[in-house]
LUMBAVO-134793 format. One record per residue: chain; x, y, z of N, C-alpha, C, O, CB in turn. Coordinates in steps of 0.2 Angstrom, whole numbers, plus 5000, padded with zeros to 4 digits. Glycine has a CB too. Layout:
chaine:n_x:n_y:n_z:ca_x:ca_y:ca_z:c_x:c_y:c_z:o_x:o_y:o_z:cb_x:cb_y:cb_z
A:X:Y:Z:X:Y:Z:X:Y:Z:X:Y:Z:X:Y:Z
...
***
This chain:
chaine:n_x:n_y:n_z:ca_x:ca_y:ca_z:c_x:c_y:c_z:o_x:o_y:o_z:cb_x:cb_y:cb_z
A:5004:4994:5000:5000:5000:5000:5005:5006:5000:5009:5007:5004:4995:5000:5006
A:5003:5011:4996:5007:5017:4995:5005:5022:5001:4999:5023:5002:5006:5020:4988
A:5010:5025:5003:5009:5030:5009:5005:5036:5006:5001:5038:5010:5016:5032:5012
A:5006:5038:5000:5003:5043:4997:4995:5042:4997:4991:5047:4997:5005:5045:4990
A:4993:5036:4996:4986:5034:4995:4983:5033:5002:4977:5032:5002:4986:5027:4991
A:4987:5033:5007:4984:5031:5014:4978:5035:5016:4973:5033:5019:4990:5030:5019
A:4979:5042:5016:4974:5046:5018:4968:5046:5015:4962:5046:5018:4977:5054:5018
A:4968:5045:5008:4962:5044:5004:4959:5037:5006:4952:5037:5007:4964:5044:4997
A:4962:5032:5007:4960:5025:5009:4956:5026:5016:4951:5023:5017:4965:5020:5009
A:4960:5029:5021:4957:5030:5027:4951:5033:5027:4946:5031:5031:4962:5033:5032
A:4950:5039:5023:4944:5043:5023:4938:5038:5020:4933:5039:5022:4945:5049:5018
A:4940:5034:5015:4935:5030:5012:4933:5025:5017:4926:5024:5018:4939:5026:5006
A:4937:5022:5021:4935:5017:5027:4931:5021:5032:4927:5017:5035:4941:5013:5030
A:4932:5027:5034:4928:5031:5038:4921:5031:5036:4916:5031:5040:4931:5038:5040
A:4920:5033:5029:4914:5034:5026:4910:5027:5027:4904:5027:5028:4914:5036:5019
A:4913:5021:5025:4910:5015:5025:4908:5013:5032:4903:5010:5033:4915:5009:5023
A:4912:5015:5037:4910:5013:5044:4904:5017:5046:4900:5014:5049:4916:5015:5049
A:4903:5023:5044:4897:5027:5045:4891:5024:5042:4886:5024:5045:4898:5034:5043
A:4892:5021:5036:4886:5018:5033:4885:5011:5036:4879:5010:5037:4888:5018:5026
A:4890:5007:5036:4889:5000:5038:4888:4999:5045:4884:4994:5047:4894:4996:5035
A:4892:5002:5049:4892:5001:5056:4888:5006:5061:4888:5006:5067:4899:5001:5059
A:4885:5010:5057:4880:5015:5061:4884:5020:5066:4882:5021:5071:4875:5012:5064
A:4890:5022:5063:4894:5026:5068:4893:5033:5065:4891:5034:5059:4902:5024:5067
A:4895:5038:5069:4895:5045:5067:4900:5046:5061:4905:5043:5061:4896:5050:5073
A:4898:5051:5057:4903:5053:5052:4909:5056:5055:4908:5062:5058:4900:5057:5046
A:4915:5053:5055:4921:5056:5058:4926:5058:5053:4925:5057:5047:4924:5051:5063
A:4931:5061:5055:4937:5063:5051:4943:5061:5055:4943:5059:5061:4937:5071:5050
A:4948:5061:5051:4955:5059:5053:4959:5066:5056:4960:5070:5052:4959:5055:5048
A:4961:5066:5062:4965:5072:5064:4971:5071:5061:4974:5066:5059:4965:5071:5072
A:4974:5077:5060:4981:5078:5057:4986:5073:5061:4990:5070:5057:4983:5085:5057
A:4986:5073:5067:4991:5069:5071:4990:5062:5070:4994:5058:5069:4990:5071:5079
A:4983:5060:5069:4982:5053:5068:4984:5051:5061:4987:5045:5060:4974:5051:5069
A:4983:5055:5056:4985:5054:5049:4993:5053:5049:4995:5049:5046:4983:5060:5045
A:4996:5058:5052:5004:5057:5053:5006:5050:5056:5011:5047:5054:5007:5063:5056
A:5002:5048:5061:5004:5042:5065:5003:5036:5060:5007:5032:5060:4999:5042:5071
A:4997:5036:5056:4996:5031:5052:5001:5030:5046:5003:5025:5044:4989:5032:5048
A:5004:5036:5044:5009:5036:5039:5015:5033:5041:5019:5031:5037:5010:5043:5037
A:5017:5033:5048:5023:5030:5050:5022:5023:5052:5027:5019:5053:5025:5034:5057
A:5016:5020:5051:5015:5013:5053:5017:5009:5046:5015:5011:5041:5008:5012:5055
A:5020:5003:5047:5022:4999:5041:5016:4995:5037:5016:4994:5032:5027:4994:5043
A:5010:4994:5041:5005:4991:5038:5006:4984:5035:5005:4982:5029:5001:4995:5033
A:5009:4979:5040:5011:4973:5037:5005:4969:5035:5006:4964:5030:5014:4969:5043
A:4999:4970:5037:4993:4967:5035:4990:4970:5029:4984:4968:5026:4988:4967:5040
A:4993:4975:5026:4991:4979:5020:4984:4982:5021:4982:4985:5026:4990:4974:5014
A:4980:4982:5015:4974:4986:5015:4969:4983:5020:4965:4987:5023:4971:4985:5008
A:4968:4977:5021:4964:4974:5026:4965:4976:5033:4961:4978:5037:4964:4966:5026
A:4971:4977:5035:4973:4979:5041:4971:4987:5042:4969:4989:5047:4981:4979:5043
A:4972:4991:5037:4970:4998:5037:4963:4998:5038:4960:5002:5042:4972:5001:5031
A:4959:4994:5034:4952:4994:5035:4949:4993:5042:4945:4996:5044:4949:4990:5029
A:4952:4987:5044:4950:4985:5051:4952:4990:5056:4948:4992:5061:4954:4978:5053
A:4958:4993:5056:4960:4998:5061:4955:5004:5060:4954:5007:5066:4967:5000:5059
A:4954:5007:5054:4950:5013:5054:4943:5011:5056:4940:5015:5060:4949:5015:5046
A:4940:5006:5054:4933:5004:5057:4933:5003:5064:4928:5006:5067:4930:4998:5053
A:4938:5000:5067:4938:4999:5074:4939:5006:5078:4935:5007:5083:4944:4995:5076
A:4943:5010:5075:4943:5017:5078:4937:5021:5078:4935:5025:5082:4949:5021:5074
A:4933:5020:5072:4927:5024:5071:4922:5021:5077:4918:5025:5079:4924:5023:5064
A:4922:5015:5078:4917:5012:5083:4919:5014:5090:4914:5016:5094:4917:5004:5082
A:4925:5014:5091:4927:5015:5098:4928:5023:5100:4928:5025:5106:4934:5012:5100
A:4929:5027:5095:4931:5034:5096:4924:5038:5099:4919:5037:5096:4934:5037:5090
A:4925:5042:5104:4919:5046:5106:4919:5053:5103:4915:5057:5105:4919:5046:5114
A:4925:5054:5100:4926:5061:5097:4924:5061:5090:4924:5056:5086:4933:5063:5098
A:4923:5067:5087:4921:5068:5080:4927:5067:5075:4927:5065:5070:4918:5075:5078
A:4933:5068:5078:4940:5067:5075:4943:5061:5078:4944:5061:5084:4944:5074:5074
A:4945:5057:5073:4949:5051:5076:4956:5053:5078:4960:5057:5074:4950:5045:5070
A:4958:5051:5084:4965:5053:5087:4970:5047:5087:4967:5041:5085:4964:5056:5094
A:4976:5048:5088:4981:5043:5088:4979:5037:5092:4980:5031:5090:4988:5046:5090
A:4977:5039:5098:4975:5033:5103:4969:5029:5101:4968:5024:5104:4973:5037:5110
A:4965:5032:5096:4959:5028:5094:4962:5022:5090:4958:5017:5089:4955:5032:5090
A:4968:5022:5087:4971:5017:5083:4975:5012:5087:4974:5006:5085:4975:5020:5078
A:4978:5014:5092:4982:5009:5096:4985:5003:5092:4983:4997:5093:4978:5006:5101
A:4989:5004:5087:4991:4999:5082:4995:4994:5085:4996:4989:5082:4994:5003:5076
A:4998:4995:5090:5003:4991:5093:4999:4986:5098:5001:4980:5098:5008:4994:5097
A:4994:4988:5102:4991:4984:5107:4984:4982:5105:4982:4976:5107:4992:4987:5113
A:4981:4986:5102:4974:4985:5100:4969:4983:5105:4963:4981:5104:4973:4979:5095
A:4971:4986:5111:4966:4984:5117:4965:4991:5121:4964:4990:5127:4969:4979:5121
A:4966:4996:5118:4965:5003:5122:4959:5004:5125:4958:5006:5131:4967:5009:5117
A:4953:5002:5122:4947:5003:5125:4943:4996:5125:4944:4992:5121:4943:5008:5121
A:4939:4995:5130:4936:4989:5131:4929:4988:5126:4926:4993:5125:4934:4987:5138
A:4928:4982:5125:4921:4981:5121:4916:4983:5126:4910:4985:5123:4921:4974:5119
A:4917:4982:5132:4911:4984:5137:4909:4991:5137:4903:4993:5137:4914:4982:5144
A:4914:4995:5136:4913:5002:5135:4909:5004:5129:4905:5008:5129:4919:5006:5135
A:4911:5000:5124:4907:5001:5117:4900:4999:5118:4896:5003:5116:4911:4997:5112
A:4899:4993:5121:4892:4991:5121:4888:4996:5126:4882:4997:5125:4892:4984:5124
A:4891:4998:5131:4888:5002:5136:4886:5009:5133:4880:5011:5134:4893:5004:5142
A:4890:5012:5129:4889:5018:5125:4883:5017:5120:4879:5021:5120:4895:5020:5121
A:4883:5011:5117:4877:5010:5112:4871:5009:5116:4865:5011:5113:4879:5004:5108
A:4871:5006:5121:4865:5004:5125:4862:5011:5129:4856:5011:5130:4866:4999:5130
A:4866:5016:5130:4864:5022:5134:4858:5025:5130:4853:5027:5133:4869:5027:5134
A:4859:5026:5123:4853:5029:5120:4847:5025:5120:4841:5027:5120:4855:5030:5112
A:4848:5018:5119:4842:5014:5119:4839:5014:5126:4832:5014:5126:4844:5007:5118
A:4842:5015:5131:4840:5015:5138:4835:5021:5139:4830:5020:5143:4845:5014:5143
A:4837:5026:5136:4833:5032:5137:4826:5031:5135:4821:5034:5138:4836:5038:5133
A:4825:5027:5130:4818:5026:5127:4815:5020:5130:4809:5020:5130:4819:5025:5119
A:4818:5016:5133:4815:5010:5136:4811:5011:5143:4807:5007:5144:4821:5005:5138
A:4812:5017:5146:4809:5019:5152:4801:5019:5151:4797:5019:5156:4811:5025:5155
A:4799:5020:5145:4792:5021:5144:4788:5014:5144:4782:5014:5144:4790:5025:5137
A:4792:5009:5144:4789:5002:5144:4789:5000:5151:4794:5000:5155:4792:4997:5139
A:4783:4997:5154:4783:4995:5160:4786:4988:5161:4790:4986:5165:4775:4995:5163
A:4783:4983:5157:4786:4977:5157:4790:4975:5150:4787:4976:5145:4780:4971:5157
A:4796:4974:5151:4801:4974:5146:4807:4969:5148:4810:4970:5153:4803:4980:5143
A:4808:4964:5144:4813:4959:5146:4820:4961:5141:4821:4959:5136:4811:4952:5144
A:4823:4966:5144:4829:4969:5140:4834:4964:5139:4837:4964:5133:4832:4975:5144
A:4836:4960:5144:4841:4955:5143:4839:4950:5137:4843:4949:5133:4841:4951:5150
A:4833:4947:5137:4831:4943:5132:4831:4946:5125:4831:4943:5120:4825:4940:5133
A:4831:4953:5125:4831:4956:5118:4838:4958:5116:4839:4957:5110:4827:4963:5119
A:4842:4960:5121:4849:4962:5119:4853:4957:5117:4857:4957:5112:4851:4967:5124
A:4854:4952:5122:4859:4946:5121:4858:4943:5115:4864:4942:5111:4858:4941:5127
A:4852:4940:5112:4852:4937:5106:4855:4942:5100:4858:4939:5095:4845:4935:5104
A:4853:4948:5101:4855:4953:5095:4863:4953:5095:4866:4954:5090:4852:4960:5096
A:4866:4954:5101:4873:4954:5101:4876:4948:5099:4881:4948:5095:4875:4955:5109
A:4874:4942:5101:4876:4936:5098:4875:4935:5091:4880:4933:5087:4872:4930:5102
A:4870:4937:5088:4868:4936:5081:4873:4941:5077:4876:4939:5072:4861:4939:5079
A:4874:4947:5080:4879:4951:5076:4886:4949:5076:4890:4949:5071:4879:4958:5079
A:4888:4946:5082:4895:4944:5083:4896:4938:5078:4901:4938:5075:4896:4942:5090
A:4892:4933:5079:4892:4927:5075:4892:4929:5067:4896:4926:5063:4887:4922:5076
A:4888:4933:5065:4887:4935:5058:4894:4938:5056:4896:4937:5050:4881:4940:5057
A:4896:4943:5060:4902:4946:5058:4908:4941:5057:4912:4942:5052:4904:4952:5063
A:4909:4937:5062:4915:4932:5061:4914:4927:5056:4918:4926:5052:4915:4928:5068
A:4907:4925:5054:4906:4921:5049:4908:4924:5042:4911:4921:5038:4899:4919:5048
A:4906:4931:5042:4908:4935:5036:4916:4935:5035:4918:4934:5029:4905:4942:5036
A:4919:4936:5040:4927:4937:5040:4930:4930:5038:4935:4930:5035:4929:4939:5047
A:4927:4925:5040:4929:4918:5038:4926:4915:5032:4927:4909:5030:4928:4913:5044
A:4923:4919:5028:4919:4917:5022:4915:4911:5023:4914:4906:5019:4924:4915:5017
A:4911:4911:5029:4906:4906:5031:4909:4899:5033:4906:4894:5034:4903:4904:5024
A:4916:4899:5035:4919:4893:5037:4917:4893:5045:4920:4896:5049:4927:4894:5036
A:4913:4888:5046:4911:4887:5053:4916:4884:5058:4916:4886:5064:4905:4882:5053
A:4921:4880:5055:4926:4878:5060:4930:4884:5062:4932:4884:5068:4930:4873:5056
A:4932:4888:5057:4936:4894:5059:4932:4899:5064:4935:4901:5068:4939:4898:5053
A:4926:4900:5062:4922:4904:5066:4921:4902:5073:4922:4906:5078:4915:4905:5063
A:4920:4895:5074:4920:4892:5081:4926:4893:5085:4926:4895:5091:4918:4885:5081
A:4932:4892:5081:4938:4893:5084:4939:4900:5087:4942:4902:5092:4944:4891:5080
A:4938:4905:5082:4939:4912:5084:4934:4914:5090:4936:4918:5094:4937:4917:5078
A:4928:4912:5090:4923:4913:5095:4925:4910:5102:4923:4912:5107:4916:4912:5093
A:4929:4904:5101:4931:4901:5107:4925:4896:5109:4925:4895:5115:4933:4905:5113
A:4921:4894:5104:4916:4889:5106:4916:4883:5102:4920:4883:5097:4909:4892:5105
A:4913:4878:5104:4913:4871:5100:4909:4872:5094:4904:4876:5093:4909:4866:5105
A:4911:4869:5089:4907:4869:5082:4900:4867:5083:4896:4871:5079:4911:4865:5077
A:4898:4862:5087:4891:4861:5087:4887:4866:5091:4882:4867:5089:4891:4854:5091
A:4891:4869:5096:4887:4875:5099:4886:4881:5094:4881:4884:5094:4892:4878:5105
A:4891:4882:5090:4890:4887:5084:4884:4885:5080:4880:4889:5079:4897:4888:5080
A:4884:4879:5078:4878:4877:5073:4872:4878:5077:4867:4880:5074:4879:4869:5071
A:4871:4876:5083:4865:4877:5087:4863:4884:5087:4857:4886:5087:4866:4874:5094
A:4868:4889:5089:4867:4896:5089:4864:4899:5082:4860:4903:5082:4873:4900:5092
A:4868:4896:5077:4866:4898:5070:4858:4897:5069:4855:4901:5066:4870:4895:5065
A:4857:4891:5071:4850:4889:5069:4845:4892:5074:4840:4895:5072:4849:4881:5071
A:4846:4893:5080:4842:4896:5085:4841:4904:5083:4836:4906:5084:4845:4896:5092
A:4847:4907:5081:4846:4914:5080:4844:4916:5073:4843:4922:5071:4853:4917:5081
A:4843:4911:5069:4841:4912:5062:4846:4915:5057:4844:4919:5053:4835:4916:5062
A:4852:4913:5058:4858:4916:5054:4859:4913:5048:4859:4906:5048:4864:4916:5058
A:4859:4916:5042:4860:4913:5036:4867:4913:5035:4871:4918:5035:4856:4917:5030
A:4870:4907:5033:4877:4906:5031:4878:4905:5024:4875:4901:5021:4879:4900:5035
A:4882:4910:5021:4884:4909:5014:4890:4904:5014:4894:4904:5018:4887:4916:5011
A:4889:4900:5008:4895:4895:5007:4894:4889:5012:4890:4889:5016:4902:4898:5009
A:4897:4884:5010:4897:4877:5014:4903:4875:5017:4904:4870:5019:4894:4872:5009
A:4908:4880:5017:4915:4878:5020:4914:4877:5027:4911:4880:5031:4920:4884:5019
A:4918:4872:5029:4919:4870:5036:4913:4867:5040:4912:4867:5046:4920:4877:5040
A:4909:4864:5036:4903:4861:5038:4904:4854:5041:4900:4851:5043:4897:4860:5033
***
């Protein structure tokens, strides 16, 4: 990947994140852009895409900062904080319902999203998906059926 092309590619992935992942439309700060230019990108285009999308999801600011990328450790912010931030807006609206089983509503949606995303990354390979998720292949198959997930391809069956 050419360094000259990096800023344009990062802006492209920021736009995709806003559309596909329902994140706010963000921009790349000058410091973050300079930081990205110093990184070697051993994973190429896919690594850049993943890093930018992750930064868009985790960043609470309108401009992505250096710390949003954390290219060396990838664990700067917890998934728990991300989920909490997403649920806050939902919780504001939930108060108008007297009887509501939030747990039974949220957990299957989180599971469905997680499994679907990993299946997509593995091109439908259920063996790889189960390994990445840290669950048994039969457990994965059961969850796919229970959650009504459509699987493309027949790899890893």
